[in-house]
N, C-alpha and C positions, 0 to 999 in steps of 0.2 A: 504494500500500500504506500502511496506517495501523497504528500500534502497537495491541497487544491491549488490551482493556478492563482497567483497573486497573494497567497498566504505564505507565511515564513515562520521558521523556528528561531527563537533567540537562544543561541548557544554560546558561540565564541564572543559575541558582542555584549554579553551581560555586564562587563566592566564599563562599557560606554553608557549603557542604560542606567547603571548605578551612578555614574558621574552626572547624568542629567537629573536623576532623582535627587541627588544631593543639592544641586543648584536650585531645583524647584523649592526644596525646603528652606534654603537660605533666603530666597527672595520673598516667599510668602510669609515666613516668620518675621522678616524685617518690616513688611507692610501689614502685619497682623491680619492675615486673610484666612478665613475658615474654609475647610474643605467641604465639598459637596459631591456625593456620588449618586448618579441617576441610572435607571435601568438601561441595559444595552438595547433592549427591545421596547419600542414604543408604538402607539397607534399611528398608522400611516398619515392620518389627517394632521397630526402635529407638524410634520415636516412640509406637507402641502400648504398648510395655512401659514406656517412660520417662515419657510424659506422661499415659497413661491413656486407654483406649478411650472413656470416657464424657465426656471433656472436649470442649468445643465445637470446639477446634482440630482434634483428631483426627477427630471424628465428622462435622464439617461443612466444614472449611476446608482440608484438606491437598490438595496436588497429588500424587495417587498414581496410578501407572500400572504396567503390565507392560512390562519392557524386552524386548529381543530374545532374551534368555535365559529369558523367561517368569518373571522374578523380579519381585516387587512392590517397587517403589522409590518414594521420596517426596522431593520437593524440600523441603529443611529449612524448617520453619515457625518455628523458633526455634534458638538457639545452644547451649543447655545440654546437651541430650541428646547431640549430636555431640561436644562437648568431653569429656563423661564417657566416651563410647565410646572416644575417642582416649586418654584418661587411663588406661583399663583396657588397651586393646589394645597401646599402646606402653609399658606398664609405667612410666608416669610416677610412680606411687605408690612405686616403688622408689628414687626420688631421696632423698638424705639429709636434705633440708629437712623440718623438722617442719610447716611451713606452706608449701603449694605454691600459688602464685598465677599465673593466666594471664588474658590478655584476648584478645578477638576483635573483629573488625569486618567486616561484609560483608552481602550481600543475603540476605533470607529471603523465603518465599513462602507466602501464605495466600489461599485462594479465598473472599474475603469481599466485601461490598458496598463499593465504593470511596467514600470521602468525604474531606473536607478533612483532609489530613495522614495519611490511611490508604489504602494502596494494596495491590494483590495482590503486587507485588514491592516490598519495602521494605528498609531497612538498619537494622541494630542494632549498637550498641557494648555489649559486655558484659564483665563480670569474674567469674571463678569462683575460689573459694578452697577448697582441700581441706585440712582440718585438724580436730582435735578442737574441739568447740564451746566458745566462750569469749565472755562478754559483751563483753570489750574488742575482740575480733576483729570481732564483729557491729557494734559501734559504729564501729569504724574503717572498715568497708565502707560503712556509711551515710554517714560523713563524706566518704569518697572520692566517692561519688555526688553528694552535696550540693556538694562543692567543684568537681566537674566542671561542674555547672550554673552555679555562681558564676563559674568561669573564663570561661564564655561570656558573662557579663554579665547572666544571667537571675536574677531574684529569685523566691523561692518558699519552700516548706517541705516537711518530711518528715512522712509519716503512717506509723505503725507499729501492729502488732498481733502477738499471739502465738497460734499454733495449738498446741493440746496434742496431743502424740504419744501419750501414755499413755492419755488419756481420750477420744480421738477416737471410738471405737465408742459409748461411753455418751452422749457429747454428740450424736452423729449421731442416735441413737434418740430422745433428748429433743427435738431440733429437729423431727424428723419427726412426733412425737406432737403437738407444738404446732401445726404447720402443717396437719396432716391435715384438721381441720374447715374450713379456709379454702382447701383445694386448688382447688376449682372456681372460685374468684374470682381465682386467680393467672394470670399470662400463660401461653400455651402452652409456652414454653421452661421456665418454672419448674415446670410440671406434669410435663414430661419429666425435669427434673433431680431431682424429688422421689425417684424410685426409684433413680436411678443416681448422682447427685452432689448431694445436698441442700444441702451447704454453699455451693454456687454461688448458691443462691437469695438468700443474704444480700446479695450485691453486685449483684443484678439492677438494670439501669438502668431497666427498665420499672416494676417493682413496688417500687422503693426506698422509696416513701412509704406503702406498704400497711400497714394497722394490724397485720396479723399479723407482718410483718417488723419493724416498729418495736418490737413487744412480745416478739419471739422471744428465747429464751436465747442468750447470746453465748459464743463459745469461751473468753473469759477467765474466765467463771463456772465452768468445769469444769477449770481447770488444777490441777495438783498444787502442793503447797507449794514443791517444788524448782523447778518451772517458773515459778511466780510470783516467786520470789526471783531467778531468772535474768533475767526480763523487767524487774524493778525495777532490777537492776544495769545492764542496757543503758541504761535511761533515765537513771540516774545518770551514766553515762559521756557520754551525749549532752548532758546538762546541763553537765558539766564542759567539754565541747568547744564549748559555746554554739551547738549546732546546733538551730535552731528546729524543733519537731516537735509533733504531736498524736497521741493514741491514737485510732485508728479501730477500734472494737470489731467492726464488720461486715466489715472487710477480710479476705478469704480468698484472694485471687488466683485465677487461673483454671485452674491446673494441679494435678493430683493429688499431685505429688511434694513439696509444701511440708509441713514437719513442725515448724516452730518459729517463730522471728521472721519476719514478712513486712513488707514496707514498699513505699511508693510515693513518688515525688518529684513534686510538683505545682508548676508555676509559678503566679504570682499570677493570680487570676481576671480581673484587669484586662487581662491579656495574652491569654489564650485562652478566657475564659469558664468555664463549668462543665466542659467537656471539656479539663481542664488537666493531666491526668496525662502525664508525659513519660518515666517510668521505673518499673520495678517489680522486686522481687526478694524474696529470703528464703532461709531455710535448708531444705535438702533432704537430710537426714541418711541417708536409706535408698536414694537413687537409685543410688549407686555399687554397692552390694550387689545391688540389684534387677537391674542390667544385667550381673551376673556378676563384679564386682570385689570387692575386700576391703571389710570393714565399716568404711568411712572416711566420716565426716560431711563435709558441704560446704555452701557458701552462695554466693550470687552475685546479680547484678542485670543488667538490660539496659535501655538507652535506645533509643527509636525515633528515628532521625536525621531522618526526615521531619517528625515532630512538633516536633522541635527547630528545624528550619528555619522552620516556620510561626511558632513562638514568637519566634524571632530577628527575623523580619520585623515581627511585631506589636509587638514591643518597640522597634522602630526602631534595632536594633543593626546597624551597617554590616557588610557582608561583607568578607572579605579582598580587598584590591586590590593587584595587583602591576603598577604602572604601567610603561610602556615607558620605559627610560632614554634611548634614542637611536634615531632613525630616520635612516639614511644615505640622502640624496637623491642619486641617480646621474643626472647630466645627459647622459651619453654612454654608449652601449652598450659602447664599447671599454674602459670603466673598470669593467666588472662584476667582473673578477677582482680588481682592487684593492679594490673594495668588499667582496667576499666574504671576502677575506683579512683585512681590517681588522675586519669584523664577527666573524669567528671568533676572532681574537686577543682582542677585548674580551669576548666571551662566555665564553671559557675563564678569564677573570679575574673572572667573576661579574656582568658587566653584562648587562642585558636589552636586546637590540639587534634591530631589524628593518631591512630595507632595500628599496629599489626594485630589482627584478630586471631592469629594462631602463630605458633613458634615456627622458626625457619632459620636458614643459614644467614649469618650476619652479612655476608657479601650481598645476598639477594635483598636483604632489608635496607641496606645502605642505598641500593638502586632505587628503592621506593622513596627514601628520604630525598634523593636528588630529583626524582621525577616530580615530587610534590613541592620542590623548592622550599623545603622547611628551613627555617633559620637555625634551629637546633635539633639534634637527635639525642634521645635519652636511651641508654642501653639498659634493659631490664632482663637480667638472667639470674640463675641460681646463686652465683657468686655475689651479685649486687644485693640480693635479698638477705643472704647470710650476713653480709657486712653492714646491712642497713644503709647502704649508700647508693646513690644513682649518679651515673656519669653523664653530664651534659656536654655534648660536643658541638661547638660553634661551627656551622657549615660555611661561614663566610671567611673566617680566619682559622689558622691552625692552632686551636686552643681547646682545652677541655677543663672541666671543673666538676668536682664531686660535691654532692649535697646529700644531707640526710633524707631518707625516704619520707619522713614525717615533717620535714621543714618546708611547708608550702610557701611561706613568705619568701624564703631564699630562692626558691624556684621561680617565683613570679618576678623577683628582682633580677635574676639572670635573664629571664625572657623579656624584661623591659616592659612588663605589664603593670600599670598602676592599679592599686586595689585598696579597699578600706582596711 
């Protein structure tokens, strides 16, 4: 049996995922953000209403099927809609905090063509903030995303744009009028988007250099004075925070629910080339109300963990490594209980310990020590038990030290493990 196309096992890359998990905890703890976990499986209507029927994700990529109760259900393709659903259903909006922040991390599913760093099952880390819109809040969210990338050791920059909520209908009509004479020369996807979701044409990867797109009116051209002032204030805050950014006038993001500031995080092209986007997000001020909740604005972002792992490897950033502190060599089967007891006592004090589960030749067991890259080997045989001493051999330097079998504190000191 083989894994399904687009799915993958995480084996050798566990150290990179651990590195990402550590960085997640660092930034969410620094920002005092609570975790939220939502079901992998949701009612299909949630994503149709929340993301839009005409988005590529919903129309082409969702894993949707009928369950045994003849209900249409979907494996979540992204995290925001489920978080908003939980926010409404569990009445999290009733909490006294004026600003409500949550983060999530877990698997998502999209039926798309697998490629480097993109799979049909993938993982996202995301943050969602429910609060009245404020330039300072949007800038702080961008800073959080940028600092997360920096915590991983990745260099890059932020791209931002502003989508006008008030003038979206007028802008959409102006864009369609501009594109109509060129429609037959656009790619099939753009021709389909023209009627249903024309803003998506602006960030088409196939036609991005097309003259009609290069000369098309931009969302920034149609913003109200209030929206322009808001966008300028966000930039002022980012300047004050010394967050490197550029304004990308063509960025619209792929989902219908965005209504204001949108942004993407990109690592340096030297790391990933042109396909260097590792995160995206923005303001979705109407989604909570659309899904049946109160009229409460919100904003957020999501990182793709697989893209981050590819970037970490390309940047030659080492993964998390938890080396084995001690390997207990057991030279006689009769000493297995002694070895097990010693290993457990050391483990409970924080040492990373493995052991031989049966006696064997010393030469063969030293091969196990080398294979596991243990820092120390402890030789436990009949002679050691008779003398009440255990020999610790440092595998990195040619040195040995004997310690009493019952002197746990000394053993931990040798291993360099702090303990109470």
